[in-house]
N, C-alpha and C positions, 0 to 999 in steps of 0.2 A: 843566612848563607847556607845553601844546600850543596851537598857533595854528590856527584854522579859517578857511578862506577862504569868503567869502560866495558866490562863484560859481567853482566849480572848473572848469578846462578839460575839455572833452569830447574824447575821442580822435577823431582825424581819420577813423577808420574808420567812425564812425557817421553815418548820413544822417538828420539831424533834419528836422523839418518846415520850419524856417527855411532850412536849406541846400537842401532840395528845391525850395522856391518860388523861391529866388534862382537856382538852376540852371535852372529852367523859364523864368524871366524873361530870363536871359542867353541861353538858346537861342532864344527868340522874337526877341530883339534881333539875334542872329547871322543868323537867317533874313532879317530886315529889312535887314541890312547887305549880305548877298549879293544879294538881289533889287534893292535900291537901287543897288548898284554895277553890276549888269548893266543896269539901266534907264538909268543915267547914261551908261554906255559904249555903249549901244544895241546890245549883242550879242544881247540876248534877242529872239527872233522873236516877233512878235505885237504886242500893244498896249503901248507904252511907258508910257502913262498908267496902265494897270492896275497895272503893276509899281511905279510911283511911289506909287500909293495903298496897295498892299500893304506897301511899305517904310515909308511914313509911319505906317500903322496898327500894324505890328509894332513899330516904334520906340517909339510912344507906349504900347503895351501893355507892352513891356519896361521902359520907364521907370516905368510905374505899378506893375508888380510889384516892381521893385527898390526903389522908394520905399516901398512897403508893408512890405517886409521890413526896411528900414532904420528905419522909424518904429516897427515893432513889436518890434525887438530890445531886449532888456533888459540886454544885456552887450556887451562889446567883442569883438575878434577872439579866436577860440579858445574861445568859450563855447558854441558850437553853435547860435547864433541866425541865422547866415548873413549877418551884417552885411557881411563882405568881399565875398561874392557879390552882395549887394544893391547895393553901390557899383559893382561891375563891371557889373552889369545896367543901372544908371543910365547909365554911360558908353557902353556898347554901344548901348543904346536911343537915346541922344542922337545918336550917330553915324548910326544907321539913319534917324532922323527927319530929320536934316540931308540925308542922301543922297536920301531920298524927296522932300523939299521941293525940292531942286535938280533932280531928275528931273522933278517936276511942273511947275516953272517953265519948264524947257526944252520940255516937251511942250506947254504953253500957248503959248509963244512960236512954236513951229513950226506950231501949228494956226491961229494968227492971221495968219501970213504967206501 
């Protein structure tokens, strides 16, 4: 008697569409974290407000991409749907959005003074 699994694990060497989209969403979130961190630290030359908007937008896009991957996944970790990367993209996107919002509030406070 043999047992068949409904969803067999896919090897980690394969880049499925779910894994690709979660990777793209996580990279957009990382870009947002970097830009937001630089805007908060005021290291970036130029307009701090622009960096805050970029970080906030990238964070929201990263969260949207990660949320889409998590919502569309039909299996758990190891099935190739990219659910783990989707959750990572959600967290990184949230961090980028927080940094962007913080930098934006600081930029508004400075412009009103």
